[in-house]
C-alpha angles and dihedrals in degrees: 000000000000120000127190111196126188123196123161105187143050093258090051089051089056095048092040092055092054091045090052091052090051094044089055089054092048094043115026091189093052114147108197128190116182154178108217136083147284095304094056090047092050089048089061107271123134101239115222101170132010118229091232087073091051107041107111115150129190131031096271093045092053092047091050090052099036094121090057092045092052091045090053092049094052090047090050093052092050091047092051091049091051093047096043098203123203089226134014113217118199118193113200110287089123105186092059102028097050089056091050089050092051090051097043103046097062088051090059103257119144110240127202120180112206113196108016122251109251093255088145087069098050141348095031090175088071085084089076089061092041090057092057099039105037123069094191130016115199113197127198101186119075097227095053095077091058091045093056091044092067086058089052090244119136115220134168123242107210100172126251117303092215092070093067093039095052094039089059092044091054092052092061122088113266112256121239114293116281092211142005089230125070109274133236111192122216117200103182099171137255103269118089093218095055094042093053089056103041106030097067090055092048091049093058085080092070091074092051094050107040092159091063129073112229111208121191118212102221115210114228089237091066122079122234096239092056093052093042090054090059100040104035098091095061118080095198094048123093136164137231129193124205091003104094095127093045089052093050091051090059102038128108093200138348143216108215136186114230116271138062091331091070089060094044089052092050093049089054087053096243116149107236147186112218114222130197132167126157136167112301093245095047090050091048092058095038092054091055096045105037112084103185124107095227140031098204114087092220090058093045095051092045092040092223138078099273092156130027117259117205105193129188111312091013088065099088138124096264096050094043090052092051094050096043091050089055092051093050103038108024109082092188092057093046092049093047092051092048091050090053090048091057089052091048091056091052092047094054090055134222098267120132095238098183091053093046091048091051091052092052093046093047090050089052092049095053098038 
């Protein structure tokens, strides 16, 4: 069978790579063409576009790059038509993938959406279009099934793919220590525009905690010179590449940009502060459109403020110092967070989401 998979971010690359591995087990003749990253390519997909060329975040950023976005979309449509897949698999990346689904379904392509767009956060009426353009919606968060039910749309909850990934990572021996000092992990994101805004604020903590080693997890989409330009002035700051999980296994605490990394950090049991800061105009629109109480996935799943979120103007040196001090020094706070993390793990379930997703997608391909 022929599979065309589209992922537009680092997290999608991770989940897409595990999906590809499972698809190849389900279908030994699987031919997979994909948009994603290095991990999907290494798993056996033929990479068409790298997510580093697609990752525009925020309203203003998208508008400024609209010509590139539209050009990518037209290229994608032509590539799908030339390839003629048995099934089109869309991994999150809602703004782009929902438009591809709306175009593909009327042309007769089977469409599976793996990892639901966050329509429960904003633009709920998108569900009407999803119902007509997506054959199968695979959800990874426990509350999403109930959300779709109120729209009379049947979806399948398959559990969160990070559970299996992190379970396997925890079973491996810990690599050699990254530092002789206790470690604070910094996960600033994978998009250059967000990292350039947030990382300098996160790095101000290095001066306040000279007895700790701050280690930045550099995304593969970011070049070394760019990261070095931001971190070079701090003697107790270093960088690792391709070692995020190794870093989290050794960290005492973490400063994490909003997104999948907040959930990864929680599942590794690391107390964290969640950081978000975008352009003023993007934040202005987001605040008026987004309906959820929290931005961190751990808080959304648990439906309470398990970890502190510092958003926009709240993300500053003083607030970050206060919250990081609590994580490092207050045993009560650390214990409370770790207890909630254990409950989070249970709530996300023990299903092998990647294997289940592959089973559903293969069934769609052959039906």
